[in-house]
C-alpha positions as a Markdown table, in Angstrom:
| # | Residue | x | y | z |
|---|---|---|---|---|
| 1 | Met | -5.8 | 27.6 | -7.4 |
| 2 | Ser | -2.5 | 25.8 | -8.7 |
| 3 | Arg | -2.7 | 23.0 | -6.2 |
| 4 | Ala | -6.2 | 21.9 | -7.7 |
| 5 | Glu | -5.1 | 22.4 | -11.2 |
| 6 | Gly | -7.8 | 19.5 | -12.2 |
| 7 | Val | -10.4 | 21.8 | -11.5 |
| 8 | Asp | -12.7 | 23.9 | -14.2 |
| 9 | Val | -12.8 | 27.2 | -12.8 |
| 10 | Thr | -15.8 | 27.7 | -15.4 |
| 11 | Glu | -17.7 | 24.9 | -14.2 |
| 12 | Val | -17.3 | 25.9 | -10.5 |
| 13 | Ser | -18.2 | 29.7 | -11.1 |
| 14 | Asp | -21.3 | 28.4 | -13.0 |
| 15 | Val | -22.4 | 26.6 | -10.3 |
| 16 | Arg | -21.6 | 29.0 | -7.5 |
| 17 | Glu | -24.2 | 31.2 | -9.8 |
| 18 | Ser | -27.0 | 28.6 | -9.2 |
| 19 | Gly | -26.4 | 28.7 | -5.4 |
| 20 | Asp | -25.7 | 25.3 | -5.3 |
| 21 | Val | -22.9 | 24.6 | -2.6 |
| 22 | Arg | -22.7 | 20.9 | -2.8 |
| 23 | Glu | -22.0 | 20.8 | -5.8 |
| 24 | Val | -19.3 | 23.4 | -5.5 |
| 25 | Arg | -17.7 | 21.2 | -3.2 |
| 26 | Arg | -17.6 | 17.6 | -5.3 |
| 27 | Ile | -16.3 | 19.4 | -8.4 |
| 28 | Trp | -14.0 | 20.7 | -6.4 |
| 29 | Thr | -13.4 | 17.7 | -4.6 |
| 30 | Leu | -12.9 | 15.8 | -7.7 |
| 31 | Gly | -10.2 | 18.0 | -9.2 |
| 32 | Leu | -8.6 | 18.8 | -5.8 |
| 33 | Phe | -8.5 | 14.3 | -5.8 |
| 34 | Arg | -7.0 | 14.5 | -9.7 |
| 35 | Ser | -5.1 | 17.2 | -8.8 |
| 36 | Glu | -3.2 | 15.7 | -5.8 |
| 37 | Leu | -2.9 | 12.0 | -7.8 |
| 38 | Gly | -1.3 | 13.6 | -10.6 |
| 39 | Ile | 1.4 | 15.8 | -8.3 |
| 40 | Ala | 1.9 | 12.4 | -6.1 |
| 41 | Phe | 3.1 | 10.5 | -9.1 |
| 42 | Arg | 5.2 | 13.2 | -10.6 |
| 43 | Arg | 7.4 | 13.7 | -7.8 |
| 44 | Trp | 10.7 | 11.6 | -8.3 |
| 45 | Arg | 10.6 | 10.3 | -4.7 |
| 46 | Thr | 7.5 | 8.2 | -5.7 |
| 47 | Leu | 8.8 | 7.3 | -9.2 |
| 48 | Ala | 12.3 | 6.0 | -7.4 |
| 49 | Leu | 10.0 | 4.2 | -4.5 |
| 50 | Leu | 8.1 | 2.4 | -7.2 |
| 51 | Gly | 11.0 | 1.4 | -8.9 |
| 52 | Val | 12.7 | 0.0 | -6.1 |
| 53 | Leu | 9.7 | -2.1 | -5.6 |
| 54 | Ala | 9.6 | -2.5 | -9.4 |
| 55 | Ala | 13.4 | -4.1 | -9.1 |
| 56 | Val | 12.6 | -6.2 | -6.0 |
| 57 | Pro | 11.4 | -8.7 | -8.3 |
| 58 | Ile | 13.7 | -8.7 | -11.2 |
| 59 | Leu | 16.2 | -9.2 | -8.2 |
| 60 | Val | 15.0 | -12.3 | -6.7 |
| 61 | Gly | 14.0 | -13.8 | -10.3 |
| 62 | Val | 17.2 | -13.3 | -11.6 |
| 63 | Ala | 18.9 | -15.1 | -7.6 |
| 64 | Val | 16.7 | -17.6 | -8.7 |
| 65 | Arg | 17.4 | -18.5 | -12.1 |
| 66 | Ile | 21.3 | -18.0 | -11.4 |
| 67 | Glu | 20.9 | -20.7 | -8.3 |
| 68 | Thr | 19.1 | -23.4 | -10.0 |
| 69 | Ser | 21.0 | -22.7 | -13.4 |
| 70 | Asp | 22.8 | -26.1 | -12.8 |
| 71 | Gly | 20.1 | -27.9 | -12.4 |
| 72 | Ser | 19.7 | -27.8 | -9.2 |
| 73 | Thr | 16.4 | -26.8 | -6.7 |
| 74 | Leu | 15.3 | -24.7 | -4.1 |
| 75 | Gly | 14.7 | -26.0 | -0.8 |
| 76 | Gly | 11.6 | -25.2 | 1.5 |
| 77 | Gly | 8.8 | -27.0 | 0.7 |
| 78 | Gly | 5.9 | -26.9 | 2.7 |
| 79 | Gly | 6.7 | -23.9 | 5.0 |
| 80 | Glu | 4.4 | -21.7 | 6.7 |
| 81 | Ala | 3.0 | -18.6 | 4.9 |
| 82 | Gly | 5.6 | -16.8 | 3.5 |
| 83 | Gly | 8.7 | -16.5 | 1.0 |
| 84 | Pro | 10.0 | -20.2 | 1.9 |
| 85 | Ala | 6.7 | -22.2 | 0.9 |
| 86 | Phe | 6.7 | -19.6 | -2.4 |
| 87 | Ile | 10.3 | -19.7 | -4.0 |
| 88 | Ala | 10.3 | -23.2 | -4.0 |
| 89 | Gln | 8.0 | -23.5 | -6.7 |
| 90 | Val | 9.3 | -20.5 | -8.8 |
| 91 | Thr | 11.4 | -22.7 | -10.8 |
| 92 | Asn | 8.6 | -25.3 | -11.7 |
| 93 | Asn | 6.0 | -22.1 | -12.2 |
| 94 | Gly | 7.4 | -18.1 | -13.0 |
| 95 | Leu | 3.8 | -17.4 | -11.2 |
| 96 | Phe | 4.7 | -17.8 | -7.7 |
| 97 | Leu | 7.3 | -15.4 | -8.5 |
| 98 | Val | 4.1 | -13.1 | -7.7 |
| 99 | Phe | 3.7 | -14.7 | -4.4 |
| 100 | Thr | 7.7 | -14.3 | -3.2 |
| 101 | Ala | 7.8 | -11.0 | -4.7 |
| 102 | Leu | 4.7 | -10.0 | -2.2 |
| 103 | Ala | 6.3 | -11.6 | 0.7 |
| 104 | Ala | 9.7 | -10.1 | 0.2 |
| 105 | Thr | 8.3 | -6.9 | 0.1 |
| 106 | Leu | 5.4 | -6.4 | 2.4 |
| 107 | Pro | 7.2 | -6.8 | 5.0 |
| 108 | Phe | 9.1 | -3.6 | 5.3 |
| 109 | Phe | 9.4 | -2.4 | 1.4 |
| 110 | Leu | 5.9 | -1.7 | 0.2 |
| 111 | Pro | 4.9 | -0.3 | 4.0 |
| 112 | Met | 8.2 | 1.8 | 4.0 |
| 113 | Ala | 7.0 | 3.5 | 1.0 |
| 114 | Val | 3.3 | 4.0 | 2.2 |
| 115 | Gly | 4.7 | 5.3 | 5.4 |
| 116 | Val | 6.8 | 7.8 | 3.5 |
| 117 | Val | 4.3 | 9.0 | 0.8 |
| 118 | Ala | 1.6 | 9.2 | 3.8 |
| 119 | Gly | 3.7 | 11.2 | 6.2 |
| 120 | Asp | 4.5 | 13.7 | 4.0 |
| 121 | Ser | 0.6 | 14.0 | 3.0 |
| 122 | Ile | -0.2 | 16.9 | 5.0 |
| 123 | Ala | 2.8 | 17.6 | 6.6 |
| 124 | Gly | 4.4 | 18.1 | 3.3 |
| 125 | Glu | 1.7 | 20.7 | 2.5 |
| 126 | Ser | 2.7 | 22.6 | 5.8 |
| 127 | Ser | 6.4 | 23.1 | 5.4 |
| 128 | Ala | 5.9 | 24.0 | 1.9 |
| 129 | Gly | 3.3 | 26.7 | 2.7 |
| 130 | Thr | 0.7 | 25.3 | 0.5 |
| 131 | Leu | -1.9 | 24.1 | 3.4 |
| 132 | Arg | -3.3 | 27.6 | 4.2 |
| 133 | Tyr | -4.2 | 27.6 | 0.4 |
| 134 | Leu | -5.8 | 24.3 | 0.2 |
| 135 | Leu | -7.9 | 25.3 | 2.9 |
| 136 | Val | -9.3 | 27.8 | 1.2 |
| 137 | Ala | -10.8 | 26.4 | -1.0 |
| 138 | Pro | -14.6 | 24.9 | -0.8 |
| 139 | Ala | -13.9 | 21.3 | -0.1 |
| 140 | Gly | -12.7 | 22.1 | 3.7 |
| 141 | Arg | -10.6 | 20.2 | 6.0 |
| 142 | Thr | -12.7 | 16.6 | 6.4 |
| 143 | Arg | -12.6 | 16.7 | 2.3 |
| 144 | Leu | -9.5 | 17.6 | 2.3 |
| 145 | Leu | -7.8 | 14.7 | 4.8 |
| 146 | Leu | -10.1 | 12.4 | 2.7 |
| 147 | Val | -8.5 | 13.5 | -0.7 |
| 148 | Lys | -5.1 | 13.1 | 1.1 |
| 149 | Tyr | -6.0 | 9.4 | 2.6 |
| 150 | Ala | -7.7 | 8.4 | -0.7 |
| 151 | Thr | -4.4 | 9.1 | -2.7 |
| 152 | Val | -2.2 | 7.3 | -0.4 |
| 153 | Met | -4.9 | 4.2 | -0.9 |
| 154 | Thr | -4.7 | 4.8 | -4.3 |
| 155 | Phe | -0.7 | 4.8 | -4.0 |
| 156 | Cys | -0.7 | 1.6 | -1.7 |
| 157 | Leu | -3.2 | -0.5 | -4.9 |
| 158 | Val | -0.2 | 1.4 | -7.3 |
| 159 | Ala | 2.7 | 0.0 | -5.6 |
| 160 | Thr | 1.5 | -3.3 | -4.5 |
| 161 | Leu | 0.4 | -4.3 | -9.1 |
| 162 | Val | 3.7 | -2.3 | -9.9 |
| 163 | Val | 5.4 | -5.5 | -7.8 |
| 164 | Ala | 3.2 | -7.8 | -8.8 |
| 165 | Val | 3.4 | -6.8 | -13.0 |
| 166 | Ser | 7.4 | -7.1 | -12.5 |
| 167 | Ala | 6.7 | -10.3 | -11.2 |
| 168 | Leu | 4.4 | -11.9 | -13.1 |
| 169 | Ala | 6.9 | -10.4 | -16.2 |
| 170 | Val | 10.1 | -11.7 | -14.9 |
| 171 | Gly | 8.5 | -15.2 | -14.1 |
| 172 | Ala | 7.1 | -15.3 | -16.9 |
| 173 | Leu | 10.2 | -14.7 | -18.9 |
| 174 | Leu | 13.1 | -16.7 | -16.7 |
| 175 | Phe | 10.4 | -19.8 | -15.8 |
| 176 | Pro | 8.3 | -21.9 | -17.2 |
| 177 | Val | 4.6 | -20.8 | -16.7 |
| 178 | Gly | 1.2 | -23.6 | -16.6 |
| 179 | Glu | -0.8 | -25.1 | -14.0 |
| 180 | Val | -0.4 | -24.3 | -10.2 |
| 181 | Thr | 0.2 | -26.6 | -7.3 |
| 182 | Thr | -1.3 | -25.1 | -4.2 |
| 183 | Ile | 0.5 | -24.7 | -1.0 |
| 184 | Ser | -2.2 | -27.8 | 0.0 |
| 185 | Gly | -0.8 | -29.6 | -2.9 |
| 186 | Thr | -3.8 | -29.5 | -5.3 |
| 187 | Arg | -3.4 | -28.0 | -9.1 |
| 188 | Ile | -5.0 | -25.4 | -10.8 |
| 189 | Gly | -5.4 | -23.9 | -14.1 |
| 190 | Phe | -3.3 | -21.3 | -14.9 |
| 191 | Gly | -6.4 | -18.8 | -15.6 |
| 192 | Glu | -7.4 | -19.5 | -12.0 |
| 193 | Gly | -4.0 | -19.3 | -11.2 |
| 194 | Leu | -4.0 | -15.7 | -12.2 |
| 195 | Leu | -7.5 | -14.4 | -10.7 |
| 196 | Arg | -5.9 | -15.6 | -7.3 |
| 197 | Ala | -2.5 | -13.5 | -7.8 |
| 198 | Leu | -4.4 | -10.2 | -8.6 |
| 199 | Leu | -7.0 | -11.6 | -5.2 |
| 200 | Ile | -3.5 | -11.8 | -3.8 |
| 201 | Ala | -2.7 | -8.2 | -4.8 |
| 202 | Leu | -5.2 | -6.8 | -3.7 |
| 203 | Val | -5.8 | -8.1 | 0.0 |
| 204 | Val | -1.5 | -7.2 | 0.0 |
| 205 | Ala | -3.0 | -3.4 | -0.8 |
| 206 | Ala | -5.8 | -4.0 | 1.7 |
| 207 | Ser | -3.5 | -4.6 | 4.0 |
| 208 | Leu | -1.1 | -1.5 | 3.7 |
| 209 | Ile | -4.8 | 0.9 | 4.8 |
| 210 | Gly | -3.8 | 0.5 | 8.6 |
| 211 | Met | -0.3 | 2.0 | 8.2 |
| 212 | Ala | -1.6 | 4.5 | 5.5 |
| 213 | Ala | -3.9 | 5.5 | 8.5 |
| 214 | Leu | -1.0 | 5.8 | 10.9 |
| 215 | Gly | 1.1 | 7.9 | 8.6 |
| 216 | Leu | -1.9 | 10.6 | 8.2 |
| 217 | Phe | -2.3 | 10.8 | 11.9 |
| 218 | Val | 1.3 | 11.4 | 12.1 |
| 219 | Ser | 1.7 | 13.9 | 9.2 |
| 220 | Thr | -0.9 | 15.4 | 11.2 |
| 221 | Leu | 1.4 | 16.0 | 14.2 |
| 222 | Thr | 4.1 | 17.7 | 12.7 |
| 223 | Ser | 4.7 | 20.4 | 10.2 |
| 224 | Ser | 8.0 | 19.1 | 9.1 |
| 225 | Gly | 7.3 | 16.8 | 5.9 |
| 226 | Ile | 10.6 | 14.7 | 6.7 |
| 227 | Ala | 9.7 | 14.3 | 10.3 |
| 228 | Ala | 6.5 | 12.6 | 9.6 |
| 229 | Met | 8.2 | 10.5 | 7.4 |
| 230 | Ala | 10.6 | 9.6 | 9.5 |
| 231 | Thr | 8.6 | 8.9 | 12.5 |
| 232 | Thr | 6.0 | 6.9 | 10.4 |
| 233 | Val | 8.8 | 5.1 | 9.5 |
| 234 | Gly | 10.3 | 4.2 | 12.5 |
| 235 | Leu | 6.9 | 3.1 | 13.6 |
| 236 | Leu | 7.0 | 0.7 | 11.6 |
| 237 | Ile | 10.0 | -0.7 | 11.9 |
| 238 | Thr | 9.6 | -0.6 | 16.1 |
| 239 | Ile | 6.5 | -2.6 | 15.4 |
| 240 | Gln | 8.5 | -5.3 | 13.3 |
| 241 | Ile | 10.9 | -6.1 | 15.5 |
| 242 | Leu | 7.9 | -5.9 | 18.6 |
| 243 | Asp | 5.8 | -8.5 | 16.9 |
| 244 | Gln | 9.2 | -10.7 | 16.4 |
| 245 | Ile | 9.7 | -11.2 | 20.4 |
| 246 | Pro | 8.0 | -14.2 | 21.6 |
| 247 | Gln | 7.3 | -12.9 | 25.5 |
| 248 | Leu | 4.9 | -10.2 | 23.9 |
| 249 | His | 2.7 | -12.7 | 22.0 |
| 250 | Ala | -0.1 | -12.1 | 23.8 |
| 251 | Ile | -0.8 | -8.4 | 22.4 |
| 252 | Gln | 1.2 | -9.0 | 18.9 |
| 253 | Pro | -2.0 | -10.0 | 17.4 |
| 254 | Tyr | -3.4 | -6.7 | 17.8 |
| 255 | Phe | -0.2 | -4.8 | 15.8 |
| 256 | Phe | -1.3 | -3.8 | 12.3 |
| 257 | Ser | 1.2 | -6.7 | 10.5 |
| 258 | His | 0.9 | -9.3 | 12.5 |
| 259 | Tyr | -1.5 | -11.1 | 9.9 |
| 260 | Trp | 0.1 | -9.5 | 6.8 |
| 261 | Leu | 1.3 | -13.0 | 5.3 |
| 262 | Ser | -2.0 | -14.3 | 5.3 |
| 263 | Phe | -2.7 | -13.5 | 2.2 |
| 264 | Ala | -0.9 | -17.0 | 1.4 |
| 265 | Asp | -3.6 | -18.9 | 2.7 |
| 266 | Leu | -5.3 | -17.8 | -0.6 |
| 267 | Met | -3.1 | -20.6 | -2.4 |
| 268 | Arg | -4.3 | -23.1 | -0.1 |
| 269 | Glu | -7.5 | -25.7 | -1.8 |
| 270 | Pro | -9.9 | -24.8 | 0.1 |
| 271 | Val | -9.1 | -21.4 | 1.0 |
| 272 | Tyr | -8.3 | -20.7 | 5.1 |
| 273 | Trp | -10.3 | -17.5 | 5.8 |
| 274 | Asp | -9.6 | -17.4 | 9.5 |
| 275 | Glu | -6.5 | -15.0 | 9.2 |
| 276 | Leu | -7.5 | -13.5 | 6.0 |
| 277 | Val | -10.5 | -11.9 | 7.9 |
| 278 | Lys | -8.6 | -10.9 | 11.1 |
| 279 | Asn | -6.4 | -9.1 | 9.0 |
| 280 | Leu | -8.7 | -7.1 | 7.5 |
| 281 | Gly | -10.7 | -6.3 | 10.2 |
| 282 | Leu | -7.7 | -5.6 | 12.4 |
| 283 | Gln | -6.7 | -2.9 | 9.4 |
| 284 | Gly | -10.1 | -2.0 | 9.0 |
| 285 | Leu | -9.9 | -0.9 | 12.8 |
| 286 | Tyr | -6.6 | 0.7 | 12.4 |
| 287 | Ala | -7.8 | 3.0 | 9.7 |
| 288 | Val | -11.2 | 3.6 | 11.9 |
| 289 | Leu | -8.8 | 4.5 | 14.7 |
| 290 | Phe | -5.8 | 6.4 | 12.9 |
| 291 | Gly | -8.4 | 8.1 | 10.9 |
| 292 | Ser | -10.5 | 9.9 | 13.2 |
| 293 | Ala | -7.9 | 10.6 | 15.1 |
| 294 | Ala | -6.1 | 12.3 | 12.5 |
| 295 | Trp | -9.9 | 13.8 | 11.7 |
| 296 | Ala | -9.9 | 15.5 | 15.5 |
| 297 | Arg | -5.9 | 16.7 | 15.0 |
| 298 | Phe | -6.4 | 18.2 | 11.6 |
| 299 | Gly | -9.9 | 19.9 | 12.5 |
| 300 | Ala | -8.2 | 21.5 | 16.2 |
| 301 | Lys | -4.9 | 22.2 | 13.6 |
| 302 | Asp | -4.3 | 26.0 | 13.8 |
| 303 | Ile | -2.7 | 26.3 | 10.0 |
| 304 | Ser | -1.0 | 30.5 | 10.5 |
| 305 | Ala | 1.3 | 29.5 | 7.9 |
């Protein structure tokens, strides 16, 4: 019961007596989800990961401020989606630090953090010897797996918002803010710019659901949390390297990371939706594929310790 501390035992007992098994499972699942969130975000490892993510925008903002303190400007005007197209605008509008920080953390720092949390989700319980106690609960294996995946996806959102909020605060502190010039050269109000920044953060978080499903699947393959985390991060690095090899251009559009930086198209006027839709569709496909594989593996997993 210690791993589901958010569950009201009295409430569960009352529902048991009424014979409503579905209600028992629903209450237990919600309580387990609350408990998992509390445990995940109280861990020093998780807090350290969030601290590193929050520090990246600070380092970028300070570096840009120092570089331009003599009145010079950064190069890289209208480049492709990603850092160069945004970083040149940071000195003119601090809001662009949000886009720059997300572009800087998305290729490695954000997915690495997600990979660590996802890889440890099942394997960590197994190595700690707590997995079998969780499976005694009325939630069952499928619900437990869904709770674990929901926890990882919540971390995806929180981690992305940590980067965005840190960048927004640093950008407003070090640089002027006001009307936003889009990549297309048109101008929009600061309020609309903030809305687009929020939308970009949500898209970035959604871009990590495929990585989360992959990490969850890897976590069901082993009883070692460290091995699962290392394997997931290793797969991330491998995919990132393969995505940069020109000879593999035919298969690169199927890599989960290929369209990650398409979020920059939200800063065009009008918005370019083609690669954004491809990215979200690809993430959904990976989530279904590796989520199903994780379910099949976890359902057949022998939990003896």
